MOPAC internal coordinates of N, CA, C and O (Angstrom, degrees):
PM7 1SCF
backbone

  N    0.0000 0     0.00 0     0.00 0    0    0    0
  C    1.4528 1     0.00 0     0.00 0    1    0    0
  C    1.5347 1   109.49 1     0.00 0    2    1    0
  O    1.2310 1   120.35 1   141.81 1    3    2    1
  N    1.3082 1   116.94 1   -38.19 1    3    2    1
  C    1.4626 1   119.84 1  -177.77 1    5    3    2
  C    1.5199 1   110.33 1   -68.77 1    6    5    3
  O    1.2310 1   120.30 1   136.70 1    7    6    5
  N    1.3356 1   117.02 1   -43.30 1    7    6    5
  C    1.4611 1   120.20 1  -174.99 1    9    7    6
  C    1.5221 1   113.79 1   -75.80 1   10    9    7
  O    1.2310 1   119.77 1   138.76 1   11   10    9
  N    1.3192 1   118.04 1   -41.24 1   11   10    9
  C    1.4534 1   118.69 1  -172.77 1   13   11   10
  C    1.5079 1   116.03 1  -127.47 1   14   13   11
  O    1.2310 1   120.21 1  -179.40 1   15   14   13
  N    1.3104 1   117.20 1     0.60 1   15   14   13
  C    1.4540 1   119.38 1  -176.63 1   17   15   14
  C    1.5178 1   112.84 1   -82.09 1   18   17   15
  O    1.2310 1   121.37 1   -18.80 1   19   18   17
  N    1.3063 1   114.99 1   161.20 1   19   18   17
  C    1.4605 1   121.23 1   175.73 1   21   19   18
  C    1.5208 1   107.78 1   -93.71 1   22   21   19
  O    1.2310 1   121.19 1   -79.35 1   23   22   21
  N    1.3231 1   115.33 1   100.65 1   23   22   21
  C    1.4617 1   120.00 1  -178.47 1   25   23   22
  C    1.5176 1   110.45 1   -92.71 1   26   25   23
  O    1.2310 1   121.00 1   -28.86 1   27   26   25
  N    1.3362 1   115.69 1   151.14 1   27   26   25
  C    1.4650 1   120.30 1   173.95 1   29   27   26
  C    1.5129 1   108.53 1   -55.60 1   30   29   27
  O    1.2310 1   120.43 1   -31.76 1   31   30   29
  N    1.3177 1   116.78 1   148.24 1   31   30   29
  C    1.4581 1   119.80 1  -175.98 1   33   31   30
  C    1.5260 1   112.39 1   -65.89 1   34   33   31
  O    1.2310 1   119.63 1   161.55 1   35   34   33
  N    1.3273 1   118.32 1   -18.45 1   35   34   33
  C    1.4562 1   121.26 1   179.28 1   37   35   34
  C    1.5333 1   111.98 1   -78.79 1   38   37   35
  O    1.2310 1   120.20 1   168.80 1   39   38   37
  N    1.3155 1   117.21 1   -11.20 1   39   38   37
  C    1.4639 1   122.14 1  -176.48 1   41   39   38
  C    1.5223 1   109.62 1   -93.27 1   42   41   39
  O    1.2310 1   120.73 1   -52.94 1   43   42   41
  N    1.3128 1   116.21 1   127.06 1   43   42   41
  C    1.4656 1   121.65 1   176.55 1   45   43   42
  C    1.5223 1   108.55 1   -92.40 1   46   45   43
  O    1.2310 1   120.29 1   -57.63 1   47   46   45
  N    1.3197 1   117.05 1   122.37 1   47   46   45
  C    1.4650 1   120.27 1   178.72 1   49   47   46
  C    1.5259 1   110.89 1   -59.75 1   50   49   47
  O    1.2310 1   120.54 1   140.57 1   51   50   49
  N    1.3162 1   116.57 1   -39.43 1   51   50   49
  C    1.4687 1   120.01 1  -179.67 1   53   51   50
  C    1.5233 1   111.24 1   -63.06 1   54   53   51
  O    1.2310 1   120.28 1   134.74 1   55   54   53
  N    1.3256 1   117.07 1   -45.26 1   55   54   53
  C    1.4654 1   120.55 1   179.37 1   57   55   54
  C    1.5209 1   110.94 1   -66.22 1   58   57   55
  O    1.2310 1   120.35 1   142.03 1   59   58   57
  N    1.3205 1   116.95 1   -37.97 1   59   58   57
  C    1.4574 1   120.48 1   179.85 1   61   59   58
  C    1.5308 1   110.75 1   -64.83 1   62   61   59
  O    1.2310 1   120.10 1   143.11 1   63   62   61
  N    1.3225 1   117.42 1   -36.89 1   63   62   61
  C    1.4671 1   120.73 1   178.96 1   65   63   62
  C    1.5275 1   111.43 1   -66.02 1   66   65   63
  O    1.2310 1   119.94 1   154.79 1   67   66   65
  N    1.3110 1   117.72 1   -25.21 1   67   66   65
  C    1.4584 1   121.16 1  -177.59 1   69   67   66
  C    1.5259 1   112.88 1   -84.38 1   70   69   67
  O    1.2310 1   120.22 1   169.19 1   71   70   69
  N    1.3256 1   117.18 1   -10.81 1   71   70   69
  C    1.4638 1   120.72 1  -179.57 1   73   71   70
  C    1.5280 1   108.97 1   -75.09 1   74   73   71
  O    1.2310 1   120.67 1   -51.24 1   75   74   73
  N    1.3197 1   116.32 1   128.76 1   75   74   73
  C    1.4639 1   121.82 1   175.41 1   77   75   74
  C    1.5281 1   107.67 1   -96.50 1   78   77   75
  O    1.2310 1   121.21 1   -79.32 1   79   78   77
  N    1.3193 1   115.30 1   100.68 1   79   78   77
  C    1.4712 1   119.76 1  -175.94 1   81   79   78
  C    1.5258 1   112.29 1   -62.19 1   82   81   79
  O    1.2310 1   120.30 1   154.24 1   83   82   81
  N    1.3261 1   117.04 1   -25.76 1   83   82   81
  C    1.4704 1   119.04 1  -179.67 1   85   83   82
  C    1.5248 1   111.85 1   -68.31 1   86   85   83
  O    1.2310 1   120.19 1   162.19 1   87   86   85
  N    1.3287 1   117.24 1   -17.81 1   87   86   85
  C    1.4652 1   120.57 1   178.18 1   89   87   86
  C    1.5287 1   111.98 1   -84.83 1   90   89   87
  O    1.2310 1   120.29 1   168.45 1   91   90   89
  N    1.3207 1   117.05 1   -11.55 1   91   90   89
  C    1.4658 1   121.29 1  -178.92 1   93   91   90
  C    1.5217 1   110.21 1   -96.62 1   94   93   91
  O    1.2310 1   121.36 1   -25.10 1   95   94   93
  N    1.3180 1   115.00 1   154.90 1   95   94   93
  C    1.4664 1   118.13 1   171.84 1   97   95   94
  C    1.5257 1   107.78 1   -68.17 1   98   97   95
  O    1.2310 1   120.66 1   -18.76 1   99   98   97
  N    1.3066 1   116.34 1   161.24 1   99   98   97
  C    1.4572 1   120.38 1   179.91 1  101   99   98
  C    1.5262 1   110.90 1   -57.88 1  102  101   99
  O    1.2310 1   120.63 1   137.16 1  103  102  101
  N    1.3255 1   116.40 1   -42.84 1  103  102  101
  C    1.4624 1   120.69 1  -179.29 1  105  103  102
  C    1.5296 1   111.25 1   -64.11 1  106  105  103
  O    1.2310 1   120.16 1   138.34 1  107  106  105
  N    1.3401 1   117.29 1   -41.66 1  107  106  105
  C    1.4669 1   120.55 1   179.34 1  109  107  106
  C    1.5281 1   111.15 1   -67.80 1  110  109  107
  O    1.2310 1   120.41 1   140.74 1  111  110  109
  N    1.3261 1   116.82 1   -39.26 1  111  110  109
  C    1.4682 1   120.56 1   178.48 1  113  111  110
  C    1.5307 1   110.12 1   -64.11 1  114  113  111
  O    1.2310 1   120.67 1   136.36 1  115  114  113
  N    1.3350 1   116.33 1   -43.64 1  115  114  113
  C    1.4700 1   120.37 1   177.71 1  117  115  114
  C    1.5248 1   110.79 1   -60.46 1  118  117  115
  O    1.2310 1   120.77 1   133.79 1  119  118  117
  N    1.3273 1   116.13 1   -46.21 1  119  118  117
  C    1.4651 1   120.45 1  -178.42 1  121  119  118
  C    1.5268 1   110.40 1   -61.89 1  122  121  119
  O    1.2310 1   120.51 1   137.91 1  123  122  121
  N    1.3209 1   116.64 1   -42.09 1  123  122  121
  C    1.4572 1   120.60 1   179.29 1  125  123  122
  C    1.5258 1   110.63 1   -62.05 1  126  125  123
  O    1.2310 1   120.42 1   129.64 1  127  126  125
  N    1.3276 1   116.80 1   -50.36 1  127  126  125
  C    1.4627 1   120.50 1  -176.11 1  129  127  126
  C    1.5278 1   112.77 1   -69.32 1  130  129  127
  O    1.2310 1   120.47 1   143.51 1  131  130  129
  N    1.3279 1   116.71 1   -36.49 1  131  130  129
  C    1.4637 1   119.61 1   178.85 1  133  131  130
  C    1.5212 1   112.32 1   -69.76 1  134  133  131
  O    1.2310 1   120.29 1   157.45 1  135  134  133
  N    1.3209 1   117.06 1   -22.55 1  135  134  133
  C    1.4565 1   120.40 1   179.77 1  137  135  134
  C    1.5198 1   114.00 1   -86.93 1  138  137  135
  O    1.2310 1   119.75 1   175.16 1  139  138  137
  N    1.3143 1   118.08 1    -4.84 1  139  138  137
  C    1.4697 1   121.40 1  -175.11 1  141  139  138
  C    1.5267 1   115.75 1   -82.96 1  142  141  139
  O    1.2310 1   118.86 1   136.30 1  143  142  141
  N    1.3300 1   119.78 1   -43.70 1  143  142  141
  C    1.4711 1   118.78 1  -174.07 1  145  143  142
  C    1.5264 1   112.81 1   -64.88 1  146  145  143
  O    1.2310 1   121.51 1   -34.64 1  147  146  145
  N    1.3175 1   114.72 1   145.36 1  147  146  145
  C    1.4618 1   120.98 1   172.61 1  149  147  146
  C    1.5248 1   106.32 1   -83.38 1  150  149  147
  O    1.2310 1   120.74 1   -73.49 1  151  150  149
  N    1.3144 1   116.19 1   106.51 1  151  150  149
  C    1.4626 1   120.83 1  -173.96 1  153  151  150
  C    1.5192 1   113.12 1   -64.82 1  154  153  151
  O    1.2310 1   119.97 1   163.61 1  155  154  153
  N    1.3223 1   117.65 1   -16.39 1  155  154  153
  C    1.4626 1   120.04 1   176.95 1  157  155  154
  C    1.5207 1   111.78 1   -67.66 1  158  157  155
  O    1.2310 1   120.20 1   162.49 1  159  158  157
  N    1.3212 1   117.22 1   -17.51 1  159  158  157
  C    1.4584 1   120.80 1  -179.15 1  161  159  158
  C    1.5235 1   112.38 1   -96.22 1  162  161  159
  O    1.2310 1   119.75 1  -172.53 1  163  162  161
  N    1.3118 1   118.09 1     7.47 1  163  162  161
  C    1.4520 1   120.25 1   176.38 1  165  163  162
  C    1.5285 1   111.21 1   -76.44 1  166  165  163
  O    1.2310 1   120.54 1   160.04 1  167  166  165
  N    1.3090 1   116.58 1   -19.96 1  167  166  165
  C    1.4597 1   122.44 1  -179.48 1  169  167  166
  C    1.5202 1   108.67 1  -102.94 1  170  169  167
  O    1.2310 1   121.02 1   -46.21 1  171  170  169
  N    1.3254 1   115.66 1   133.79 1  171  170  169
  C    1.4658 1   121.22 1   175.47 1  173  171  170
  C    1.5196 1   107.18 1  -121.08 1  174  173  171
  O    1.2310 1   120.18 1   -53.00 1  175  174  173
  N    1.3096 1   117.25 1   127.00 1  175  174  173
  C    1.4630 1   120.94 1   177.59 1  177  175  174
  C    1.5171 1   110.14 1   -58.89 1  178  177  175
  O    1.2310 1   120.57 1   -33.85 1  179  178  177
  N    1.3173 1   116.52 1   146.15 1  179  178  177
  C    1.4599 1   121.67 1  -178.87 1  181  179  178
  C    1.5240 1   110.30 1   -55.16 1  182  181  179
  O    1.2310 1   119.94 1   139.70 1  183  182  181
  N    1.3033 1   117.72 1   -40.30 1  183  182  181
  C    1.4576 1   121.24 1  -178.80 1  185  183  182
  C    1.5175 1   113.96 1   -69.63 1  186  185  183
  O    1.2310 1   120.41 1   163.55 1  187  186  185
  N    1.3298 1   116.82 1   -16.45 1  187  186  185
  C    1.4671 1   120.75 1  -178.88 1  189  187  186
  C    1.5261 1   112.99 1  -101.19 1  190  189  187
  O    1.2310 1   120.02 1   176.54 1  191  190  189
  N    1.3293 1   117.58 1    -3.46 1  191  190  189
  C    1.4603 1   120.26 1  -175.83 1  193  191  190
  C    1.5224 1   113.26 1   -59.84 1  194  193  191
  O    1.2310 1   119.92 1   147.32 1  195  194  193
  N    1.3141 1   117.76 1   -32.68 1  195  194  193
  C    1.4676 1   119.37 1  -177.63 1  197  195  194
  C    1.5271 1   112.44 1   -83.40 1  198  197  195
  O    1.2310 1   120.05 1   175.33 1  199  198  197
  N    1.3276 1   117.50 1    -4.67 1  199  198  197
  C    1.4667 1   121.75 1   176.90 1  201  199  198
  C    1.5269 1   108.62 1   -69.27 1  202  201  199
  O    1.2310 1   119.96 1   -58.50 1  203  202  201
  N    1.3260 1   117.67 1   121.50 1  203  202  201
  C    1.4691 1   119.87 1  -177.17 1  205  203  202
  C    1.5296 1   113.89 1   -61.00 1  206  205  203
  O    1.2310 1   119.93 1   161.12 1  207  206  205
  N    1.3090 1   117.73 1   -18.88 1  207  206  205
  C    1.4642 1   121.22 1   178.68 1  209  207  206
  C    1.5235 1   110.83 1   -59.54 1  210  209  207
  O    1.2310 1   120.29 1   144.75 1  211  210  209
  N    1.3267 1   117.06 1   -35.25 1  211  210  209
  C    1.4589 1   121.47 1  -175.45 1  213  211  210
  C    1.5263 1   113.32 1   -86.38 1  214  213  211
  O    1.2310 1   120.08 1   167.51 1  215  214  213
  N    1.3291 1   117.46 1   -12.49 1  215  214  213
  C    1.4638 1   122.86 1   177.14 1  217  215  214
  C    1.5270 1   113.09 1    51.83 1  218  217  215
  O    1.2310 1   120.49 1  -134.58 1  219  218  217
  N    1.3329 1   116.66 1    45.42 1  219  218  217
  C    1.4626 1   121.58 1   176.35 1  221  219  218
  C    1.5284 1   107.13 1   -87.63 1  222  221  219
  O    1.2310 1   120.56 1   -58.73 1  223  222  221
  N    1.3244 1   116.54 1   121.27 1  223  222  221
  C    1.4607 1   120.61 1  -177.16 1  225  223  222
  C    1.5276 1   110.58 1   -64.98 1  226  225  223
  O    1.2310 1   121.17 1   -22.43 1  227  226  225
  N    1.2998 1   115.36 1   157.57 1  227  226  225
  C    1.4632 1   120.71 1   178.47 1  229  227  226
  C    1.5289 1   110.39 1   -60.96 1  230  229  227
  O    1.2310 1   120.48 1   142.53 1  231  230  229
  N    1.3277 1   116.68 1   -37.47 1  231  230  229
  C    1.4709 1   120.98 1   178.36 1  233  231  230
  C    1.5300 1   110.22 1   -61.50 1  234  233  231
  O    1.2310 1   120.28 1   133.46 1  235  234  233
  N    1.3366 1   117.07 1   -46.54 1  235  234  233
  C    1.4658 1   120.49 1   179.70 1  237  235  234
  C    1.5219 1   111.71 1   -65.42 1  238  237  235
  O    1.2310 1   120.49 1   143.95 1  239  238  237
  N    1.3244 1   116.67 1   -36.05 1  239  238  237
  C    1.4658 1   119.89 1   177.22 1  241  239  238
  C    1.5241 1   110.33 1   -63.24 1  242  241  239
  O    1.2310 1   120.69 1   136.66 1  243  242  241
  N    1.3287 1   116.28 1   -43.34 1  243  242  241
  C    1.4698 1   120.52 1   179.76 1  245  243  242
  C    1.5260 1   111.10 1   -63.65 1  246  245  243
  O    1.2310 1   120.61 1   135.31 1  247  246  245
  N    1.3169 1   116.44 1   -44.69 1  247  246  245
  C    1.4726 1   121.14 1   178.94 1  249  247  246
  C    1.5254 1   109.99 1   -59.17 1  250  249  247
  O    1.2310 1   120.34 1   134.62 1  251  250  249
  N    1.3327 1   116.96 1   -45.38 1  251  250  249
  C    1.4652 1   120.77 1  -179.14 1  253  251  250
  C    1.5171 1   112.09 1   -66.10 1  254  253  251
  O    1.2310 1   120.14 1   138.38 1  255  254  253
  N    1.3197 1   117.34 1   -41.62 1  255  254  253
  C    1.4687 1   119.44 1   178.35 1  257  255  254
  C    1.5232 1   110.96 1   -62.89 1  258  257  255
  O    1.2310 1   120.56 1   136.03 1  259  258  257
  N    1.3395 1   116.54 1   -43.97 1  259  258  257
  C    1.4562 1   120.47 1   178.48 1  261  259  258
  C    1.5177 1   110.80 1   -61.05 1  262  261  259
  O    1.2310 1   120.20 1   137.95 1  263  262  261
  N    1.3102 1   117.22 1   -42.05 1  263  262  261
  C    1.4635 1   122.09 1   179.81 1  265  263  262
  C    1.5200 1   110.03 1   -64.34 1  266  265  263
  O    1.2310 1   119.91 1   136.41 1  267  266  265
  N    1.3245 1   117.77 1   -43.59 1  267  266  265
  C    1.4536 1   121.67 1   179.90 1  269  267  266
  C    1.5242 1   111.77 1   -63.87 1  270  269  267
  O    1.2310 1   120.56 1   141.33 1  271  270  269
  N    1.3269 1   116.54 1   -38.67 1  271  270  269
  C    1.4744 1   120.49 1   179.98 1  273  271  270
  C    1.5302 1   110.86 1   -68.85 1  274  273  271
  O    1.2310 1   120.12 1   142.74 1  275  274  273
  N    1.3361 1   117.38 1   -37.26 1  275  274  273
  C    1.4618 1   120.70 1   179.17 1  277  275  274
  C    1.5226 1   111.19 1   -66.99 1  278  277  275
  O    1.2310 1   120.13 1   145.80 1  279  278  277
  N    1.3298 1   117.35 1   -34.20 1  279  278  277
  C    1.4568 1   121.40 1  -177.61 1  281  279  278
  C    1.5203 1   113.24 1   -79.81 1  282  281  279
  O    1.2310 1   120.16 1   167.27 1  283  282  281
  N    1.3053 1   117.30 1   -12.73 1  283  282  281
  C    1.4687 1   120.36 1  -176.59 1  285  283  282
  C    1.5009 1   112.13 1   -79.84 1  286  285  283
  O    1.2310 1   120.10 1   180.00 1  287  286  285

């Protein structure tokens, strides 16, 4: 997540790397990690799925195309 994930702009990658998750309770570690991703990047436009930057597998692309065609 630190190296390639889309983190919220309020999250500092350097500060996140310094956090020792083993020192936190499980609930606190979960809360910290769940609050890091930028949820706006969970969606990839259909036209961008084949862009290697997004690392969408061919299987996922096929599933999404089939779903989009069924809904049309």
